[in-house]
C-alpha positions in Angstrom: 9.4 -18.0 8.1 6.2 -17.2 7.6 5.3 -16.5 4.1 4.1 -12.9 3.0 1.8 -14.5 0.1 -0.4 -15.7 2.6 -1.1 -12.1 3.5 -0.9 -10.2 -0.1 -0.5 -12.7 -2.3 -4.5 -11.3 -3.5 -2.4 -7.7 -4.4 0.3 -9.6 -6.9 -0.4 -7.7 -10.9 -0.6 -5.1 -12.7 -3.2 -2.7 -11.5 -5.5 0.4 -13.0 -6.1 2.6 -10.1 -9.5 4.6 -10.0 -11.4 7.0 -7.6 -14.5 5.1 -6.7 -16.3 7.2 -9.7 -13.8 5.6 -12.4 -11.5 8.2 -12.5 -7.8 6.7 -13.2 -5.3 8.4 -10.4 -2.2 5.9 -11.2 -1.1 2.5 -12.3 0.6 0.0 -9.6 2.8 -3.3 -10.3 3.3 -5.2 -7.0 5.0 -8.3 -7.5 6.9 -10.9 -5.6 10.7 -10.7 -5.1 14.0 -12.2 -3.9 12.0 -15.8 -4.0 9.2 -15.0 -2.1 11.2 -13.4 1.3 9.9 -9.5 -0.1 7.3 -7.6 -2.1 7.9 -5.1 -4.4 5.3 -1.8 -5.3 6.0 0.1 -8.3 3.5 3.0 -8.2 3.1 5.7 -10.7 0.2 8.1 -10.6 -1.7 9.7 -13.5 -0.3 13.2 -12.6 3.3 12.2 -12.6 3.8 10.9 -8.9 5.7 8.0 -8.7 6.7 5.9 -5.5 8.5 2.4 -4.3 7.4 0.3 -1.7 9.1 -2.9 -0.5 7.9 -5.6 2.0 10.3 -7.6 3.7 9.9 -10.1 6.8 11.8 -9.2 10.4 10.1 -10.7 13.3 6.7 -9.5 11.6 6.1 -8.2 7.9 7.5 -4.7 7.4 6.9 -2.1 4.3 9.2 0.5 3.4 7.3 3.5 1.5 9.4 5.8 -0.8 8.4 8.9 -2.4 9.9 12.7 -2.8 9.5 14.1 0.5 8.1 11.0 2.2 9.2 8.0 4.0 6.8 5.6 5.4 7.7 2.7 7.9 5.0 0.2 8.9 4.3 -2.9 10.2 2.0 -5.8 9.7 -0.9 -5.3 12.1 -2.1 -8.7 12.6 -4.7 -8.3 14.8 -6.5 -6.5 12.1 -9.1 -8.8 10.5 -11.0 -6.4 7.7 -9.0 -7.3 5.2 -4.9 -6.4 5.7 -3.5 -3.3 7.4 -0.2 -1.7 7.8 0.5 1.1 10.2 2.9 3.0 11.7 4.2 6.7 10.8 5.2 8.8 7.9 8.0 11.1 7.8 7.5 13.9 6.0 9.8 16.7 4.0 9.4 19.3 6.7 10.4 17.1 9.7 7.2 16.2 11.1 6.3 12.6 11.8 2.8 11.4 11.7 0.7 8.3 12.5 -0.1 6.6 9.1 -1.6 3.1 8.0 -3.2 1.5 4.8 -5.7 -1.3 4.6 -6.2 -3.6 1.8 -9.1 -4.7 1.6 -10.2 -7.7 -1.1 -12.9 -7.2 -2.8 -15.4 -9.4 -5.3 -14.3 -9.7 -8.9 -10.7 -9.7 -8.2 -10.3 -6.0 -7.2 -9.0 -4.2 -4.4 -9.7 -1.3 -2.5 -6.9 0.7 -0.7 -7.3 3.3 2.1 -4.1 5.2 3.1 -5.0 7.6 6.1 -2.9 9.8 8.6 -3.8 10.5 12.0 -4.4 14.1 12.4 -5.3 16.1 16.0 -6.2 12.3 17.1 -8.5 11.8 14.6 -7.9 9.3 11.2 -8.6 10.6 7.8 -8.1 9.6 4.8 -5.7 10.8 2.1 -6.2 8.1 -0.5 -9.3 5.4 -1.4 -9.3 4.3 -4.1 -10.5 1.0 -6.4 -7.7 -1.0 -7.8 -8.4 -3.3 -11.3 -6.5 -5.7 -12.9 -4.8 -4.7 -16.2 -1.7 -6.3 -18.5 -0.5 -3.2 -19.5 1.2 -1.0 -16.5 
């Protein structure tokens, strides 16, 4: 079995998440679980929102993200070479399902950029674009 660490190890840790101009938008903890068979993500937004994610292996790495009003199911896009990408669908509270993807890029100095996009009228639109900086507090 492929080890997820090879895909997401650079993202493990406790993070302060900021806009590109330094405004904190939340905190995130990303940690290995189940002896390396899964990865858990624990998001806490600065405005009080929260979400949880589990990554697991089933022929290819999968992600399920859950937050109030939205469940996302994504698959690792192994053809993507500029960082790590998971793509799939977001099931919204109003019953719509929309294409959704997350791209993680490992940056200099140990930082990570995360861009989350949804497809609207055939065009990918970023709904989240932030920088992750390591911290020791969550």
